N, C-alpha and C positions, 0 to 999 in steps of 0.2 A: 504494499500499499504506500503510495506516494502522498505525502502531506504538504500542502501549500499553506503558508501563513500569509495573511493579508488583512487589510482593514475590512471590518464587517460591512456588509451591505444591508440596506434597510429591510429587505425581505428575509434576512438572516437573524434580525434582532430578536424575534420571538423565540426561536430555537436557542439562541445563545443564552437568553434569560432562563429558559427551561433547563438547560444543561447546568447553569450555575446554581440554580435552586436545587436540582437533582443532587449535585455534588456537595453542597453545603448542608442541606437538610437530610438528604439520604444517608450521608456518611456520619450524621450525628454532630456536626460542628455547630449548627444553628437550629434553634427550635422552630418548628413549622409555623408557630403562631407569633413569631418574633417580628417587629417592626422592620428589621434588617432584611427579611425575605422580600419585601417590596423593592428595596434597593438592588438586591440580587437579581430579581426578575426584570428590572427596568433597564434592559440593555440598550434601548434607544437613548435614554438619558445619558448613560455612560458614553455612548458614541458621540453624542452632541457636545458634552462637557469635557470629555478626555479622548483618548483613542481606544477603540475596542478592536482588538485583534482576534481573528478567528483562525482556527486550524480546520482545513477542509480536505477531505479525501478527493484527490485530484481526479479520479476515475468516476466516483459516484456523485460528487458534489455535496455530499453530506457534511454538515458542520460537526466536528469531532470534539471541539473544545474551544475556550476563549479565555482572554485575559484583558483587564483594563489597564492601560498604561497612562500614567500622568507624570508631568514634570513637578518637581517639588515646588511648594508654595501655591499650587493651583487647587481648585475645588476638590479633586478626587485624591490629592496626595495627603496622607496622614503624617508620615514620618520623614519623608525625603526632604533635604534642604533645596533651595532653588537651583543648586548645582548638580542635583541628582535626579535620575528618573525613579519611578516607583511603580510596582505592579500591585494590582488589587484583583481580588476575585478570580484567581487562577482556577479553572475548572475544566475537567475532561469528562466526556460522556462515559458512562459506566461501560458501554460495549466497546469503547475504544481504549481503554486503559491498558497499560503495558506495552504500548506501541510507540512510545516516544513523543506523544502529543504534548504532554506538559513541558517537557524539556525543549521541544521545538518552539513552543510559545515563549518560554523564559529566554531562550537565545534570541528570539526575534526582538523582544523587549530590550535586551542588552544592545543589539544592533541598532535599534532606534535611539537608545540613549547616546550611543557613540555618534550617530548620524547628526544628532542635535548639538554635539560638542559638549556634552555634560561630563562632569568629572567622575561619575560613577552612578551607582544605584543603591537604594536602601528601601526596605519594605518590611511589613509586619506579617507575622504568622502565628497561628495558634499553636500551643505546645503539642496538642495531640496530632497535628497534621504531619506526621512522621514521613509519609511517602513523599510529600512536597519537600521536606527538609533533605531528603536524599538527593532529589533533583537539584536543589540550590547548592548543596555542597559539592556534588559532582561537576556542576558548571563552574564552581570557583568561588561562590559566596562564602562569606565567613560570618559567624555569629558576632553581633555587637551588643552584648548584654547591657552596656551602659546606656543604650538607647530603648530598652525595653519599656513598655508602658501599658497602661489600662484605660481603654476608652470609656468603660463604665465598670462599676464595682463587680467583681466576679469574672471578668474577661481580662486575662493577662496575656499580653502579646509579646512575642519574642521578635527581635529585629535581626535581619540579615543585611549585609552590606557588601559591596565590591567597589573598590577605587579603580579607575583606569589609569 
């Protein structure tokens, strides 16, 4: 299977939102009745206010996963400085897991950061997202525990970063 990473098209927003909710709620990282689910599902908003990248099966055209990319200091960036890129809501469809989709999306975000002349990337992740952590570490990200934070009580986020 060949995977193409590119900006999401409007006709793909609904599927990207569905995949994101499937990954976060289905894997137990977010409660199904959480307010955050609305943000996960709203891929059109992410595409309008940041960059929404999708992984697409080049033969079938199916959306396999997505990630939101933002420059630090903008609406969708939580932890990145203005000199860094940040990824949010990395998600791979359950049926596409284990095929390199997540890693391809992370590498595309890295490439986008470099394209923009940024000095690196930083982003948050939940402690329980161990499969994602393996991707980040394999690609070359390092933990930045001094930047860990909690957006709301009971949600403790770890930060990974990479300098270019």
